[in-house]
N, C-alpha and C positions, 0 to 999 in steps of 0.2 A: 268808362271804367269807374270814374269818380262817383257818378250817380249810382252805379251798381253797388259800390262799396258803402256809400252813404245809406242806401236803402236796406242792404243785407247785413251789415255790421255797423249800425248807426252810432254806437258809443265807443267803438274800439279806439278811435283816434282822438278822443276828446280830452284825455288826461296825460300829462307828462310822466306820471308815475306808473302808468300801465296797470292801474288797479282794475280797470274793466277787463283787460286781458287776463290778469291773474284770477279774476272772478270767473271768467269763462273756463279757464283750466279746472277750477273747482267743480264747476257744473259738469264738465266733461268727465272728470274722474268719477263723480257720482253716478253718471249714466253708465260708464264703463263698468263700475262695480256692480250696478244693478243688472246689466245685460251680459256680462262675462266676467264673473268674479275671479275666475282662474287666471285670465290674461291680466286683469288688474292686479292680482297678487304677484304674478311673475314680474311684471314691470316694477311694482313697488319694492319688491325684494331685491331688484337689481338697481334700485334708485334711478329708475328711468321715468322721469316725470314728463307730463305734457310740455313743460317749458323747453325741454330738450328737443322735441320732435314736432310739436304742433304749433309753435309760434308762427312759422311761415304759412301754415294752413289757414290760420285766421287772418293774417296780414294780407295774403294774396288770394284768399278764397280758393286755395288749391291750385291756382295758375302755375305756381313754380313746380308742381307735382304732375304736370301734364307734359307729355313728350312733344305734343304738336299743338299748334294754335287751334286746329279743328277739334281737338279733344277738349281744350279749355272752353271753346264756344259751345260744344255739346253740353258739357257739365253745367255751365251757366245758363244755357237755354232751359235745361231741365229744371234747375233751381228757380229761375224767374217764373216759369210756368206754374210752379207750386205755390207761389206767393206766400212763402213761409220763411220769414227771416231767422227763425230758430233752427231751420233745417241743417244749418252748419254743424250742429252738435250731432245730429243723426248721421251726417256724412262721416264725420270723424270717427264715430263708433263703428259704423258700417265698414269703413276702410280698414280699421283694425281688426274686426271680426273676419272680414273677408280674407285677411292674411293671417288668420289664426294659427294654421299649421306651421307656417314659416316662423312666427313669433315663438311658439311653444317649442319648436325644435331647435331654436337658436341658443348658443351659449350665452350665459349672462353678460359676459364681457362684450359680446357682439351686438346686444340689444339696442344700444344707443344708435349704431349705424344702421341696423335693420329697420328700426322705427323711422329714422330719418330718410330711408330710401323708399318707403312706401309711396306708391305713385299710381297715377292713372295712365297706363301704357297705351290705351286704345278707347275708342268710343264704346266698344262692347264692355270693357271693364267699367267705364262710367255707368252704363246701364245696369250692370250687375250690382255695383255699390249703391246706386239710387234705389233700385228695387229692394235690396236688403235694408236700406235706410227706412224706406216706407214701411216695411214689415216691422222694423224696430220701433218706429213711431206708434204703431198699432199696439205694441206690447209695453209701451211706456206709460206709466200712470199719468192720466190727464192732469193731475196736480202738478207735475213737473212744469208743463207748459203754461199753467195758470198761476204759478208762483209769483210772489212779489219780486224775487230775484230776476227771473226771466223778464218780467214786465219792466223792471228798472233798467235792464241792459238792452232789451230788444222790443219793448212795447211801443205803441204809436207815439207816445209822448216821451220816450226814453231820452232822446237827444236833448230836449229841453230840460227834463228832470235831472239828468246826469250833469249837465253843465251847471245847474244851480247848486249842486252838492259841494260842500267844502271838502277840502282834502281829508279832514278828519272824518267827515261823514263817509266818504268813499272808503276809507280804511276801515271803519266800523262795519260798513256794509260787507267788505271783503272778509273780515275776521269773522263775522256771523256765518258766512258761507263755510269757512274752514272749520 
């Protein structure tokens, strides 16, 4: 598991201030706004931010959102086969869009719990979300995946680069994203 997390979210656990995680949330919001502005607007108007529901997604790579160990293994097997450590963003957006009707039909006051309850209930749902994520990747501008921000957080030298950044540099990096 440690090697999986180190390879798939290389900078996430490198800073005590969670600047990397906050930056991931900014990138996630940007992708959601691009791929489904309506859901993004509904969540924003209800003040339901990724910090409220997606923190565990990044920290556990969705393991806590899988009902069974077989489901976690299937999800991670799919992700490892893709050899794309930025795919976590696409899974986040795909999981949200996959549950679009549930989200849009929910009361504003229920949205925090609705978003927190999104999960992978079966291997079939894993495959549906992964397939949708692959389609979303095809529709995402290539510049997103080639950006300095993605390279800083998930590139082949990101671990070393992010460790070398001062706290102030990390904060400036994050503020530039926001």
